TORLUMKOL-51288 format. One line per field, with one value per atom (N, C-alpha, C): residue number from 0; residue in one letter; atom name; x, z, y negated. Coordinates in nm, 2 decimals. Example, Ala and Ser with C-alpha at 12.3 -4.5 7.8 and 13.67 -1.06 7.14 Angstrom:
BEGIN
resi	[0;0;0;1;1;1]
resn	[A;A;A;S;S;S]
name	[N;CA;C;N;CA;C]
u	[1.32;1.23;1.32;1.28;1.37;1.29]
w	[0.78;0.78;0.78;0.71;0.71;0.79]
v	[0.57;0.45;0.33;0.22;0.11;0.00]
***
This chain:
BEGIN
resi	[0;0;0;1;1;1;2;2;2;3;3;3;4;4;4;5;5;5;6;6;6;7;7;7;8;8;8;9;9;9;10;10;10;11;11;11;12;12;12;13;13;13;14;14;14;15;15;15;16;16;16;17;17;17;18;18;18;19;19;19;20;20;20;21;21;21;22;22;22;23;23;23;24;24;24;25;25;25;26;26;26;27;27;27;28;28;28;29;29;29;30;30;30;31;31;31;32;32;32;33;33;33;34;34;34;35;35;35;36;36;36;37;37;37;38;38;38;39;39;39;40;40;40;41;41;41;42;42;42;43;43;43;44;44;44;45;45;45;46;46;46;47;47;47;48;48;48;49;49;49;50;50;50;51;51;51;52;52;52;53;53;53;54;54;54;55;55;55;56;56;56;57;57;57;58;58;58;59;59;59;60;60;60;61;61;61;62;62;62;63;63;63;64;64;64;65;65;65;66;66;66;67;67;67;68;68;68;69;69;69;70;70;70;71;71;71;72;72;72;73;73;73;74;74;74;75;75;75;76;76;76;77;77;77;78;78;78;79;79;79;80;80;80;81;81;81;82;82;82;83;83;83;84;84;84;85;85;85;86;86;86;87;87;87;88;88;88;89;89;89;90;90;90;91;91;91;92;92;92;93;93;93;94;94;94;95;95;95;96;96;96;97;97;97;98;98;98;99;99;99;100;100;100;101;101;101;102;102;102;103;103;103;104;104;104;105;105;105;106;106;106;107;107;107;108;108;108;109;109;109;110;110;110;111;111;111;112;112;112;113;113;113;114;114;114;115;115;115;116;116;116;117;117;117;118;118;118;119;119;119;120;120;120;121;121;121;122;122;122;123;123;123;124;124;124;125;125;125;126;126;126;127;127;127;128;128;128;129;129;129;130;130;130;131;131;131;132;132;132;133;133;133;134;134;134;135;135;135;136;136;136;137;137;137;138;138;138;139;139;139;140;140;140;141;141;141;142;142;142;143;143;143;144;144;144;145;145;145;146;146;146;147;147;147;148;148;148;149;149;149;150;150;150;151;151;151;152;152;152;153;153;153;154;154;154;155;155;155;156;156;156;157;157;157;158;158;158;159;159;159;160;160;160;161;161;161;162;162;162;163;163;163;164;164;164;165;165;165;166;166;166;167;167;167;168;168;168;169;169;169;170;170;170;171;171;171;172;172;172;173;173;173;174;174;174;175;175;175;176;176;176;177;177;177;178;178;178;179;179;179;180;180;180;181;181;181;182;182;182;183;183;183;184;184;184;185;185;185;186;186;186;187;187;187;188;188;188;189;189;189;190;190;190;191;191;191;192;192;192;193;193;193;194;194;194;195;195;195;196;196;196;197;197;197;198;198;198;199;199;199;200;200;200;201;201;201;202;202;202;203;203;203;204;204;204;205;205;205;206;206;206;207;207;207;208;208;208;209;209;209;210;210;210;211;211;211;212;212;212;213;213;213;214;214;214;215;215;215;216;216;216;217;217;217;218;218;218;219;219;219;220;220;220;221;221;221;222;222;222;223;223;223;224;224;224;225;225;225]
resn	[M;M;M;A;A;A;V;V;V;K;K;K;P;P;P;A;A;A;L;L;L;S;S;S;D;D;D;V;V;V;L;L;L;S;S;S;T;T;T;S;S;S;P;P;P;L;L;L;A;A;A;I;I;I;L;L;L;E;E;E;R;R;R;H;H;H;A;A;A;E;E;E;A;A;A;C;C;C;L;L;L;N;N;N;C;C;C;V;V;V;K;K;K;Y;Y;Y;L;L;L;V;V;V;P;P;P;Y;Y;Y;F;F;F;E;E;E;A;A;A;A;A;A;Q;Q;Q;A;A;A;G;G;G;D;D;D;W;W;W;N;N;N;R;R;R;A;A;A;E;E;E;K;K;K;Q;Q;Q;Q;Q;Q;F;F;F;E;E;E;I;I;I;A;A;A;R;R;R;L;L;L;E;E;E;G;G;G;I;I;I;A;A;A;D;D;D;D;D;D;I;I;I;K;K;K;M;M;M;D;D;D;V;V;V;R;R;R;R;R;R;N;N;N;L;L;L;P;P;P;R;R;R;G;G;G;L;L;L;W;W;W;M;M;M;S;S;S;V;V;V;S;S;S;R;R;R;A;A;A;D;D;D;L;L;L;L;L;L;E;E;E;L;L;L;V;V;V;R;R;R;V;V;V;Q;Q;Q;D;D;D;K;K;K;M;M;M;A;A;A;N;N;N;E;E;E;T;T;T;K;K;K;D;D;D;V;V;V;A;A;A;G;G;G;L;L;L;S;S;S;L;L;L;G;G;G;R;R;R;Q;Q;Q;L;L;L;A;A;A;F;F;F;P;P;P;A;A;A;K;K;K;L;L;L;E;E;E;K;K;K;S;S;S;V;V;V;F;F;F;K;K;K;F;F;F;I;I;I;A;A;A;T;T;T;V;V;V;Q;Q;Q;D;D;D;A;A;A;A;A;A;E;E;E;T;T;T;A;A;A;V;V;V;D;D;D;V;V;V;V;V;V;A;A;A;A;A;A;T;T;T;R;R;R;E;E;E;L;L;L;S;S;S;R;R;R;T;T;T;A;A;A;F;F;F;G;G;G;A;A;A;R;R;R;Q;Q;Q;V;V;V;K;K;K;A;A;A;I;I;I;A;A;A;T;T;T;K;K;K;C;C;C;I;I;I;L;L;L;V;V;V;E;E;E;K;K;K;L;L;L;E;E;E;R;R;R;R;R;R;S;S;S;D;D;D;E;E;E;S;S;S;Q;Q;Q;T;T;T;K;K;K;L;L;L;R;R;R;A;A;A;K;K;K;L;L;L;R;R;R;T;T;T;Y;Y;Y;E;E;E;A;A;A;D;D;D;L;L;L;S;S;S;P;P;P;V;V;V;D;D;D;A;A;A;I;I;I;F;F;F;L;L;L;Y;Y;Y;Q;Q;Q;L;L;L;L;L;L;S;S;S;S;S;S;I;I;I;G;G;G;E;E;E;I;I;I;A;A;A;D;D;D;H;H;H;A;A;A;E;E;E;K;K;K;V;V;V;S;S;S;H;H;H;R;R;R;A;A;A;Q;Q;Q;I;I;I;I;I;I;A;A;A;T;T;T;S;S;S]
name	[N;CA;C;N;CA;C;N;CA;C;N;CA;C;N;CA;C;N;CA;C;N;CA;C;N;CA;C;N;CA;C;N;CA;C;N;CA;C;N;CA;C;N;CA;C;N;CA;C;N;CA;C;N;CA;C;N;CA;C;N;CA;C;N;CA;C;N;CA;C;N;CA;C;N;CA;C;N;CA;C;N;CA;C;N;CA;C;N;CA;C;N;CA;C;N;CA;C;N;CA;C;N;CA;C;N;CA;C;N;CA;C;N;CA;C;N;CA;C;N;CA;C;N;CA;C;N;CA;C;N;CA;C;N;CA;C;N;CA;C;N;CA;C;N;CA;C;N;CA;C;N;CA;C;N;CA;C;N;CA;C;N;CA;C;N;CA;C;N;CA;C;N;CA;C;N;CA;C;N;CA;C;N;CA;C;N;CA;C;N;CA;C;N;CA;C;N;CA;C;N;CA;C;N;CA;C;N;CA;C;N;CA;C;N;CA;C;N;CA;C;N;CA;C;N;CA;C;N;CA;C;N;CA;C;N;CA;C;N;CA;C;N;CA;C;N;CA;C;N;CA;C;N;CA;C;N;CA;C;N;CA;C;N;CA;C;N;CA;C;N;CA;C;N;CA;C;N;CA;C;N;CA;C;N;CA;C;N;CA;C;N;CA;C;N;CA;C;N;CA;C;N;CA;C;N;CA;C;N;CA;C;N;CA;C;N;CA;C;N;CA;C;N;CA;C;N;CA;C;N;CA;C;N;CA;C;N;CA;C;N;CA;C;N;CA;C;N;CA;C;N;CA;C;N;CA;C;N;CA;C;N;CA;C;N;CA;C;N;CA;C;N;CA;C;N;CA;C;N;CA;C;N;CA;C;N;CA;C;N;CA;C;N;CA;C;N;CA;C;N;CA;C;N;CA;C;N;CA;C;N;CA;C;N;CA;C;N;CA;C;N;CA;C;N;CA;C;N;CA;C;N;CA;C;N;CA;C;N;CA;C;N;CA;C;N;CA;C;N;CA;C;N;CA;C;N;CA;C;N;CA;C;N;CA;C;N;CA;C;N;CA;C;N;CA;C;N;CA;C;N;CA;C;N;CA;C;N;CA;C;N;CA;C;N;CA;C;N;CA;C;N;CA;C;N;CA;C;N;CA;C;N;CA;C;N;CA;C;N;CA;C;N;CA;C;N;CA;C;N;CA;C;N;CA;C;N;CA;C;N;CA;C;N;CA;C;N;CA;C;N;CA;C;N;CA;C;N;CA;C;N;CA;C;N;CA;C;N;CA;C;N;CA;C;N;CA;C;N;CA;C;N;CA;C;N;CA;C;N;CA;C;N;CA;C;N;CA;C;N;CA;C;N;CA;C;N;CA;C;N;CA;C;N;CA;C;N;CA;C;N;CA;C;N;CA;C;N;CA;C;N;CA;C;N;CA;C;N;CA;C;N;CA;C;N;CA;C;N;CA;C;N;CA;C;N;CA;C;N;CA;C;N;CA;C;N;CA;C;N;CA;C;N;CA;C;N;CA;C;N;CA;C;N;CA;C;N;CA;C;N;CA;C;N;CA;C;N;CA;C;N;CA;C;N;CA;C;N;CA;C;N;CA;C;N;CA;C;N;CA;C;N;CA;C;N;CA;C;N;CA;C;N;CA;C;N;CA;C;N;CA;C;N;CA;C;N;CA;C;N;CA;C;N;CA;C;N;CA;C;N;CA;C;N;CA;C;N;CA;C;N;CA;C;N;CA;C;N;CA;C;N;CA;C;N;CA;C;N;CA;C]
u	[13.73;13.63;13.48;13.40;13.25;13.19;13.12;13.03;12.89;12.84;12.70;12.61;12.49;12.40;12.34;12.31;12.23;12.09;12.04;11.92;11.82;11.81;11.73;11.74;11.84;11.86;11.78;11.81;11.73;11.58;11.53;11.39;11.34;11.42;11.36;11.35;11.40;11.39;11.28;11.19;11.09;11.01;10.98;10.88;10.75;10.72;10.58;10.60;10.71;10.73;10.70;10.75;10.71;10.57;10.52;10.37;10.29;10.33;10.27;10.25;10.39;10.40;10.30;10.30;10.23;10.07;10.03;9.89;9.87;9.95;9.92;9.92;10.00;9.99;9.84;9.79;9.66;9.55;9.55;9.47;9.47;9.58;9.60;9.52;9.49;9.41;9.26;9.22;9.09;9.05;9.15;9.10;9.07;9.12;9.07;8.94;8.86;8.73;8.65;8.64;8.57;8.59;8.72;8.74;8.70;8.73;8.69;8.54;8.47;8.31;8.27;8.33;8.29;8.29;8.40;8.42;8.31;8.29;8.21;8.06;8.02;7.89;7.86;7.98;7.95;7.95;7.99;7.99;8.12;8.22;8.34;8.43;8.43;8.51;8.65;8.69;8.82;8.90;8.82;8.88;8.87;8.77;8.76;8.86;8.90;9.01;9.15;9.16;9.28;9.29;9.17;9.16;9.19;9.12;9.15;9.29;9.35;9.50;9.58;9.53;9.61;9.60;9.48;9.44;9.52;9.52;9.61;9.75;9.80;9.95;9.98;9.89;9.90;9.89;9.80;9.79;9.91;9.98;10.11;10.22;10.22;10.32;10.30;10.15;10.13;10.18;10.16;10.22;10.36;10.44;10.57;10.62;10.57;10.57;10.56;10.45;10.40;10.52;10.56;10.67;10.80;10.83;10.94;10.92;10.82;10.77;10.81;10.75;10.76;10.91;10.98;11.11;11.21;11.18;11.28;11.24;11.13;11.07;11.19;11.24;11.36;11.31;11.39;11.39;11.48;11.45;11.54;11.51;11.62;11.62;11.51;11.50;11.43;11.29;11.24;11.12;11.03;10.96;10.89;10.76;10.72;10.57;10.60;10.48;10.47;10.49;10.59;10.61;10.48;10.40;10.28;10.18;10.17;10.08;10.11;10.23;10.27;10.25;10.27;10.23;10.08;9.99;9.86;9.81;9.86;9.83;9.86;9.97;9.99;9.89;9.87;9.77;9.63;9.59;9.45;9.45;9.55;9.58;9.57;9.64;9.66;9.51;9.42;9.28;9.20;9.24;9.17;9.20;9.35;9.38;9.32;9.34;9.29;9.13;9.06;8.92;8.87;8.96;8.95;8.98;9.08;9.12;8.99;8.96;8.86;8.73;8.69;8.57;8.59;8.69;8.72;8.73;8.78;8.79;8.67;8.58;8.44;8.36;8.36;8.30;8.32;8.47;8.52;8.50;8.51;8.51;8.37;8.28;8.13;8.07;8.15;8.12;7.99;8.00;7.88;7.89;7.78;7.75;7.61;7.61;7.47;7.38;7.24;7.15;7.15;7.14;7.18;7.11;6.98;6.93;6.98;7.07;7.15;7.28;7.33;7.45;7.49;7.40;7.43;7.44;7.36;7.38;7.50;7.52;7.64;7.78;7.79;7.91;7.91;7.80;7.80;7.85;7.81;7.84;8.00;8.05;8.20;8.28;8.22;8.29;8.30;8.19;8.20;8.30;8.31;8.40;8.54;8.57;8.70;8.74;8.64;8.67;8.71;8.64;8.67;8.83;8.87;9.00;9.10;9.07;9.16;9.18;9.07;9.08;9.15;9.13;9.20;9.36;9.39;9.54;9.59;9.51;9.54;9.58;9.50;9.53;9.68;9.69;9.83;9.95;9.92;10.02;10.04;9.92;9.92;10.00;9.99;10.04;10.20;10.25;10.38;10.45;10.37;10.43;10.42;10.33;10.32;10.44;10.49;10.61;10.72;10.73;10.85;10.83;10.72;10.70;10.66;10.70;10.70;10.56;10.47;10.34;10.27;10.25;10.20;10.04;10.01;9.86;9.77;9.81;9.74;9.71;9.83;9.83;9.74;9.75;9.67;9.52;9.49;9.34;9.30;9.40;9.38;9.34;9.42;9.40;9.28;9.23;9.10;8.99;9.00;8.90;8.89;9.00;9.00;8.94;8.96;8.91;8.76;8.71;8.57;8.51;8.57;8.52;8.52;8.62;8.61;8.50;8.48;8.36;8.24;8.23;8.09;8.09;8.19;8.20;8.18;8.22;8.18;8.04;7.98;7.83;7.75;7.80;7.73;7.74;7.85;7.88;7.78;7.76;7.65;7.51;7.48;7.36;7.33;7.43;7.43;7.39;7.48;7.47;7.32;7.26;7.14;7.04;7.05;6.96;6.96;7.09;7.12;7.07;7.07;7.02;6.87;6.81;6.66;6.63;6.70;6.67;6.71;6.82;6.85;6.74;6.68;6.57;6.46;6.43;6.32;6.37;6.49;6.54;6.57;6.55;6.59;6.50;6.39;6.33;6.39;6.46;6.54;6.67;6.70;6.84;6.83;6.95;6.96;6.98;6.91;6.94;7.08;7.18;7.31;7.38;7.34;7.39;7.34;7.21;7.16;7.23;7.27;7.35;7.48;7.55;7.68;7.68;7.58;7.56;7.55;7.48;7.46;7.61;7.68;7.81;7.90;7.89;7.98;7.94;7.81;7.78;7.84;7.83;7.89;8.05;8.11;8.26;8.31;8.24;8.28;8.26;8.15;8.13;8.23;8.29;8.39;8.52;8.54;8.66;8.65;8.54;8.52;8.54;8.49;8.51;8.66;8.74;8.88;8.94;8.88;8.94;8.92;8.81;8.78;8.87;8.90;9.00;9.14;9.17;9.32;9.30;9.21;9.22;9.23;9.14;9.16;9.29;9.34;9.47;9.56;9.59;9.67;9.65;9.53;9.50;9.57;9.55;9.61;9.77;9.82;9.97;10.00;9.91;9.94;9.92;9.83;9.80;9.87;9.96;10.03;10.15]
w	[16.63;16.65;16.63;16.73;16.70;16.60;16.51;16.41;16.46;16.45;16.48;16.39;16.41;16.32;16.23;16.12;16.04;16.09;16.06;16.11;16.07;15.95;15.90;15.97;16.03;16.10;16.24;16.29;16.42;16.41;16.31;16.29;16.24;16.18;16.15;16.27;16.38;16.51;16.60;16.54;16.62;16.68;16.83;16.91;16.83;16.74;16.68;16.59;16.54;16.44;16.53;16.65;16.71;16.78;16.79;16.82;16.72;16.60;16.47;16.45;16.47;16.48;16.58;16.70;16.81;16.76;16.70;16.65;16.54;16.47;16.36;16.42;16.53;16.60;16.65;16.73;16.79;16.69;16.56;16.45;16.41;16.40;16.36;16.44;16.57;16.65;16.60;16.59;16.56;16.43;16.35;16.20;16.20;16.33;16.35;16.40;16.44;16.48;16.37;16.26;16.16;16.15;16.11;16.10;16.22;16.35;16.47;16.48;16.44;16.45;16.33;16.23;16.12;16.17;16.23;16.29;16.41;16.49;16.62;16.56;16.46;16.40;16.33;16.27;16.22;16.31;16.44;16.55;16.53;16.47;16.44;16.56;16.68;16.79;16.78;16.72;16.69;16.61;16.51;16.43;16.50;16.58;16.66;16.77;16.83;16.92;16.85;16.73;16.65;16.63;16.59;16.57;16.69;16.80;16.93;16.97;16.96;16.99;16.92;16.78;16.71;16.76;16.79;16.84;16.97;17.06;17.19;17.15;17.06;17.01;16.95;16.88;16.83;16.94;17.04;17.14;17.24;17.24;17.31;17.23;17.10;17.03;17.04;17.05;17.09;17.23;17.32;17.46;17.47;17.40;17.37;17.33;17.22;17.16;17.27;17.34;17.44;17.54;17.58;17.69;17.63;17.51;17.45;17.44;17.41;17.42;17.54;17.65;17.79;17.84;17.80;17.85;17.77;17.63;17.55;17.49;17.55;17.49;17.53;17.42;17.45;17.53;17.60;17.68;17.60;17.60;17.56;17.44;17.37;17.26;17.14;17.11;16.98;17.02;17.15;17.18;17.15;17.02;16.97;17.04;17.10;17.16;17.30;17.39;17.51;17.53;17.63;17.67;17.71;17.81;17.87;17.75;17.65;17.54;17.47;17.44;17.37;17.45;17.59;17.68;17.68;17.69;17.68;17.55;17.45;17.30;17.31;17.35;17.34;17.43;17.54;17.64;17.58;17.50;17.45;17.32;17.27;17.14;17.20;17.31;17.37;17.40;17.43;17.46;17.36;17.23;17.12;17.12;17.13;17.12;17.25;17.37;17.49;17.48;17.42;17.41;17.31;17.20;17.11;17.17;17.24;17.30;17.41;17.48;17.59;17.51;17.40;17.32;17.28;17.21;17.16;17.27;17.39;17.49;17.57;17.57;17.63;17.55;17.42;17.32;17.34;17.32;17.31;17.45;17.55;17.69;17.70;17.66;17.68;17.56;17.45;17.32;17.28;17.27;17.26;17.12;17.05;16.92;16.92;16.83;16.81;16.74;16.75;16.68;16.53;16.45;16.32;16.25;16.29;16.20;16.23;16.32;16.35;16.30;16.22;16.17;16.09;15.97;15.88;15.96;16.06;16.12;16.23;16.28;16.35;16.28;16.16;16.09;16.04;16.00;15.96;16.07;16.19;16.31;16.33;16.33;16.34;16.22;16.12;16.00;16.03;16.07;16.12;16.23;16.33;16.43;16.38;16.29;16.22;16.14;16.06;15.99;16.09;16.19;16.29;16.34;16.38;16.42;16.31;16.19;16.06;16.05;16.06;16.04;16.15;16.26;16.38;16.37;16.32;16.29;16.18;16.07;15.97;16.04;16.14;16.21;16.28;16.34;16.39;16.30;16.18;16.07;16.02;16.01;15.95;16.04;16.18;16.27;16.27;16.26;16.25;16.14;16.01;15.89;15.91;15.97;16.00;16.07;16.17;16.26;16.17;16.05;15.97;15.87;15.87;15.78;15.84;15.99;16.09;16.09;16.09;16.13;16.07;15.93;15.84;15.84;15.82;15.85;15.75;15.64;15.55;15.61;15.65;15.70;15.84;15.92;16.04;15.99;15.90;15.84;15.81;15.73;15.68;15.79;15.91;16.02;16.10;16.10;16.16;16.08;15.94;15.87;15.89;15.90;15.94;16.07;16.18;16.30;16.30;16.23;16.21;16.15;16.05;16.01;16.11;16.20;16.32;16.40;16.43;16.51;16.46;16.31;16.25;16.26;16.23;16.25;16.39;16.49;16.62;16.66;16.60;16.62;16.53;16.42;16.36;16.43;16.49;16.57;16.68;16.75;16.87;16.81;16.70;16.64;16.60;16.54;16.51;16.64;16.76;16.87;16.93;16.93;16.97;16.90;16.77;16.70;16.71;16.74;16.76;16.89;16.99;17.13;17.11;17.03;17.03;16.95;16.85;16.78;16.88;16.96;17.04;17.14;17.19;17.29;17.24;17.10;17.04;17.05;17.08;17.08;17.22;17.32;17.47;17.50;17.46;17.50;17.45;17.35;17.30;17.34;17.46;17.50;17.65;17.70;17.86;17.89;18.01;18.08;18.08;18.10;18.13;17.98;17.89;17.76;17.70;17.74;17.69;17.75;17.88;17.95;17.88;17.85;17.79;17.64;17.57;17.44;17.43;17.53;17.55;17.58;17.65;17.70;17.59;17.49;17.37;17.29;17.26;17.20;17.25;17.37;17.44;17.41;17.44;17.42;17.29;17.20;17.04;17.02;17.07;17.05;17.12;17.23;17.30;17.22;17.13;17.05;16.94;16.91;16.84;16.93;17.04;17.14;17.16;17.18;17.20;17.08;16.96;16.83;16.83;16.86;16.86;16.96;17.08;17.17;17.13;17.05;16.97;16.88;16.80;16.70;16.77;16.88;16.94;17.00;17.07;17.14;17.02;16.91;16.81;16.75;16.74;16.69;16.78;16.93;17.03;17.00;16.98;16.95;16.82;16.72;16.59;16.61;16.69;16.71;16.82;16.90;17.01;16.97]
v	[-7.41;-7.51;-7.45;-7.45;-7.42;-7.50;-7.43;-7.50;-7.51;-7.63;-7.66;-7.60;-7.53;-7.49;-7.59;-7.57;-7.65;-7.68;-7.80;-7.85;-7.74;-7.70;-7.60;-7.47;-7.43;-7.31;-7.33;-7.44;-7.48;-7.47;-7.53;-7.55;-7.40;-7.33;-7.18;-7.11;-7.15;-7.07;-7.13;-7.22;-7.28;-7.20;-7.23;-7.14;-7.10;-7.20;-7.16;-7.06;-7.02;-6.91;-6.78;-6.76;-6.65;-6.64;-6.77;-6.76;-6.73;-6.76;-6.71;-6.56;-6.50;-6.36;-6.30;-6.35;-6.30;-6.30;-6.42;-6.42;-6.34;-6.30;-6.20;-6.06;-6.04;-5.90;-5.88;-5.99;-5.99;-5.96;-6.04;-6.01;-5.87;-5.82;-5.67;-5.58;-5.62;-5.52;-5.55;-5.69;-5.71;-5.63;-5.63;-5.58;-5.42;-5.37;-5.24;-5.19;-5.30;-5.29;-5.21;-5.25;-5.20;-5.06;-5.02;-4.87;-4.78;-4.86;-4.78;-4.77;-4.87;-4.84;-4.77;-4.77;-4.67;-4.52;-4.50;-4.35;-4.32;-4.44;-4.41;-4.39;-4.48;-4.47;-4.34;-4.28;-4.14;-4.05;-4.07;-3.96;-3.88;-3.93;-3.87;-3.92;-3.87;-3.92;-3.88;-3.77;-3.75;-3.87;-3.91;-4.02;-4.15;-4.16;-4.28;-4.30;-4.17;-4.18;-4.22;-4.19;-4.23;-4.37;-4.43;-4.56;-4.65;-4.59;-4.67;-4.66;-4.55;-4.53;-4.63;-4.66;-4.76;-4.90;-4.93;-5.07;-5.09;-4.97;-4.98;-5.00;-4.93;-4.95;-5.09;-5.14;-5.28;-5.39;-5.36;-5.45;-5.45;-5.33;-5.33;-5.40;-5.40;-5.47;-5.63;-5.67;-5.80;-5.85;-5.75;-5.77;-5.79;-5.71;-5.72;-5.86;-5.90;-6.03;-6.14;-6.14;-6.22;-6.24;-6.14;-6.13;-6.19;-6.16;-6.23;-6.39;-6.43;-6.56;-6.62;-6.56;-6.61;-6.63;-6.51;-6.50;-6.59;-6.62;-6.68;-6.82;-6.88;-6.99;-7.10;-7.17;-7.25;-7.39;-7.44;-7.56;-7.67;-7.80;-7.88;-7.96;-8.00;-8.10;-8.07;-7.92;-7.89;-7.85;-7.87;-7.84;-7.96;-7.96;-8.07;-8.08;-7.98;-7.98;-7.93;-7.95;-7.91;-7.76;-7.72;-7.59;-7.51;-7.62;-7.57;-7.54;-7.62;-7.59;-7.46;-7.44;-7.31;-7.19;-7.21;-7.09;-7.06;-7.17;-7.16;-7.10;-7.13;-7.07;-6.93;-6.88;-6.74;-6.67;-6.74;-6.68;-6.65;-6.75;-6.74;-6.65;-6.65;-6.55;-6.41;-6.39;-6.25;-6.20;-6.28;-6.25;-6.17;-6.22;-6.15;-6.02;-5.97;-5.84;-5.76;-5.82;-5.75;-5.71;-5.82;-5.79;-5.67;-5.68;-5.57;-5.43;-5.43;-5.29;-5.25;-5.36;-5.32;-5.27;-5.34;-5.30;-5.15;-5.12;-4.98;-4.87;-4.91;-4.83;-4.80;-4.91;-4.87;-4.80;-4.82;-4.74;-4.59;-4.58;-4.43;-4.35;-4.43;-4.37;-4.32;-4.38;-4.33;-4.25;-4.26;-4.19;-4.27;-4.40;-4.49;-4.56;-4.54;-4.58;-4.67;-4.75;-4.84;-4.75;-4.77;-4.70;-4.72;-4.61;-4.61;-4.73;-4.76;-4.87;-5.01;-5.02;-5.15;-5.16;-5.05;-5.04;-5.17;-5.20;-5.31;-5.44;-5.47;-5.58;-5.58;-5.48;-5.47;-5.49;-5.44;-5.45;-5.59;-5.65;-5.81;-5.89;-5.85;-5.92;-5.92;-5.79;-5.76;-5.84;-5.85;-5.92;-6.07;-6.12;-6.27;-6.27;-6.22;-6.21;-6.19;-6.12;-6.10;-6.21;-6.28;-6.39;-6.51;-6.53;-6.64;-6.61;-6.48;-6.46;-6.48;-6.45;-6.47;-6.62;-6.69;-6.83;-6.90;-6.86;-6.92;-6.89;-6.77;-6.74;-6.82;-6.85;-6.96;-7.08;-7.13;-7.25;-7.25;-7.14;-7.13;-7.15;-7.08;-7.07;-7.21;-7.27;-7.42;-7.50;-7.49;-7.57;-7.55;-7.42;-7.40;-7.46;-7.45;-7.52;-7.66;-7.72;-7.86;-7.91;-7.83;-7.87;-7.88;-7.81;-7.82;-7.94;-7.99;-8.13;-8.25;-8.26;-8.37;-8.42;-8.32;-8.34;-8.45;-8.43;-8.53;-8.53;-8.66;-8.68;-8.59;-8.55;-8.48;-8.33;-8.29;-8.15;-8.15;-8.24;-8.25;-8.23;-8.32;-8.31;-8.17;-8.11;-7.98;-7.89;-7.90;-7.81;-7.83;-7.97;-8.00;-7.93;-7.94;-7.86;-7.72;-7.65;-7.52;-7.48;-7.57;-7.57;-7.57;-7.66;-7.68;-7.55;-7.48;-7.35;-7.25;-7.23;-7.15;-7.17;-7.29;-7.32;-7.28;-7.29;-7.25;-7.10;-7.03;-6.89;-6.83;-6.91;-6.87;-6.89;-7.00;-7.03;-6.90;-6.86;-6.77;-6.64;-6.61;-6.50;-6.49;-6.60;-6.62;-6.59;-6.64;-6.62;-6.48;-6.42;-6.26;-6.18;-6.22;-6.15;-6.15;-6.28;-6.30;-6.22;-6.22;-6.12;-5.98;-5.94;-5.79;-5.76;-5.85;-5.81;-5.79;-5.88;-5.86;-5.72;-5.70;-5.57;-5.45;-5.46;-5.36;-5.32;-5.43;-5.41;-5.32;-5.32;-5.23;-5.10;-5.05;-4.92;-4.88;-4.96;-4.93;-4.78;-4.77;-4.65;-4.52;-4.54;-4.41;-4.39;-4.47;-4.47;-4.45;-4.40;-4.39;-4.52;-4.56;-4.69;-4.73;-4.65;-4.67;-4.71;-4.63;-4.66;-4.79;-4.82;-4.95;-5.06;-5.05;-5.16;-5.18;-5.07;-5.07;-5.13;-5.10;-5.14;-5.29;-5.34;-5.49;-5.55;-5.48;-5.53;-5.53;-5.43;-5.41;-5.53;-5.56;-5.67;-5.81;-5.82;-5.95;-5.95;-5.84;-5.83;-5.85;-5.81;-5.83;-6.00;-6.04;-6.19;-6.28;-6.21;-6.28;-6.30;-6.21;-6.21;-6.34;-6.37;-6.50;-6.62;-6.61;-6.72;-6.74;-6.64;-6.66;-6.71;-6.67;-6.73;-6.89;-6.92;-7.08;-7.14;-7.10;-7.15;-7.16;-7.05;-7.05;-7.17;-7.18;-7.29;-7.42;-7.43;-7.57;-7.60;-7.49;-7.51;-7.54;-7.48;-7.51;-7.64;-7.68;-7.82;-7.92;-7.91;-7.98;-8.00;-7.88;-7.88;-7.98;-7.95;-8.03;-8.18;-8.21;-8.36;-8.42;-8.35;-8.40;-8.48]
***
């Protein structure tokens, strides 16, 4: 006679668990931005290439998990949240990894680094973006944990608080980007016009990672309150 799985076993295979794993894989990509730009700013393009390769490898892992989600997302009784919401969450999470890969690829492809006097501001900008991504992944993890505790009101409030923090970090990222653009303008005479254009693009793309993080937190919050 077939034995039915215990309720705890069913809940342990919640689709939110694999979405959390995907979120963490995407975050691993973002965390390599600092070591990548440390190498790029030092002009060590061999080391930068190794960091970019690692970002691409991690982005590939995130893609594999994303495909697992799409292929194996369960249907039926134990789907406590909308399948469409889950698929949208994995889509916006994936954008954090994709954007990170694009940033490193653009910089490495042109061997493009920021003016030395902007380094401190650039790394502060990247740190803010990474903080936004880390907090967004915290929201996903909290949403997964919440699903195991019947979506209690106190936990929902805690998630809302984390989402507000992501929003603040995203705004701080925007402010940093605006200031860096203004500073970069003063160095345009020392740069080739093409490099200047791509440096502005790099700033924009780094900032997009924080934008994607904010969308991740909002989508996870929708799931938590649905």
